[in-house]
C-alpha positions in Angstrom: -16.6 9.3 -18.0 -15.7 7.4 -21.3 -13.2 4.7 -21.3 -10.0 6.3 -22.0 -10.1 8.6 -19.1 -10.5 5.6 -16.8 -7.8 4.2 -18.4 -5.2 7.3 -18.5 -6.0 7.9 -14.5 -5.3 4.2 -14.1 -2.4 4.6 -16.0 -1.2 7.8 -14.2 -2.5 6.4 -10.6 0.4 2.9 -11.5 3.0 5.7 -12.2 2.8 8.1 -10.0 2.8 4.7 -7.3 5.8 3.7 -8.6 7.5 6.9 -8.7 6.8 7.5 -5.3 7.6 4.2 -3.5 11.1 3.9 -5.9 13.7 5.8 -3.7 12.5 4.2 -0.4 12.8 0.1 -2.5 16.1 1.9 -4.0 17.0 2.4 -0.6 16.1 -0.5 0.9 17.7 -2.8 -1.8 21.4 -0.6 -1.9 21.1 -1.1 2.3 20.0 -5.4 1.0 22.9 -5.8 -1.3 25.4 -4.1 1.0 24.3 -6.4 3.8 24.2 -9.4 1.6 27.6 -8.8 0.7 29.0 -8.2 4.4 27.0 -11.5 5.0 29.1 -13.4 2.6 32.7 -12.4 3.4 32.2 -13.0 6.5 30.1 -16.0 6.1 28.1 -14.9 9.5 24.3 -15.2 8.8 22.6 -13.4 11.5 18.8 -13.6 10.3 18.0 -10.6 12.7 21.4 -9.0 10.1 19.6 -9.1 7.0 16.4 -7.2 8.9 17.4 -4.4 11.3 19.7 -2.3 8.2 16.6 -2.5 5.5 13.9 -1.2 8.3 16.6 2.4 9.8 16.8 2.5 5.9 12.8 3.3 5.2 13.0 4.8 7.9 15.3 7.0 7.1 13.9 7.0 3.6 11.0 8.4 4.5 12.0 11.4 6.3 13.9 12.2 4.2 11.5 11.9 1.0 8.3 11.7 2.6 7.0 15.6 2.8 8.5 15.2 -1.0 5.8 12.2 -1.4 3.2 13.6 0.2 3.4 17.0 -1.5 3.3 14.6 -5.3 0.4 12.6 -3.6 -1.2 15.1 -2.6 -1.3 17.5 -5.9 -2.5 14.3 -7.9 -5.6 13.6 -6.3 -6.6 17.4 -6.0 -6.3 17.6 -9.6 -7.9 14.2 -9.7 -10.1 15.4 -7.5 -10.7 17.9 -9.9 -11.4 17.1 -13.0 -14.4 15.0 -11.8 -16.9 16.9 -13.6 -20.6 17.3 -11.3 -23.6 16.6 -12.8 -25.9 17.9 -9.8 -29.9 18.4 -11.0 
């Protein structure tokens, strides 16, 4: 395994992690902004009000995007394992 090959695997892995986690993090961010706007307009600053909608949004995002995430990570893992050369003597 060359150094360039290891760096390319690391780069591809980081890109995959960002791509797979982006929908769920985006949902949590959008819900967080909406809750913040709601709290700012109503002047209700309850701590549980910020966490409960985010948790629900993340779970809904995992239900919606979970199959795609699992397929993407599984395909990457299979590609990674099939690309390992076997030097059995």
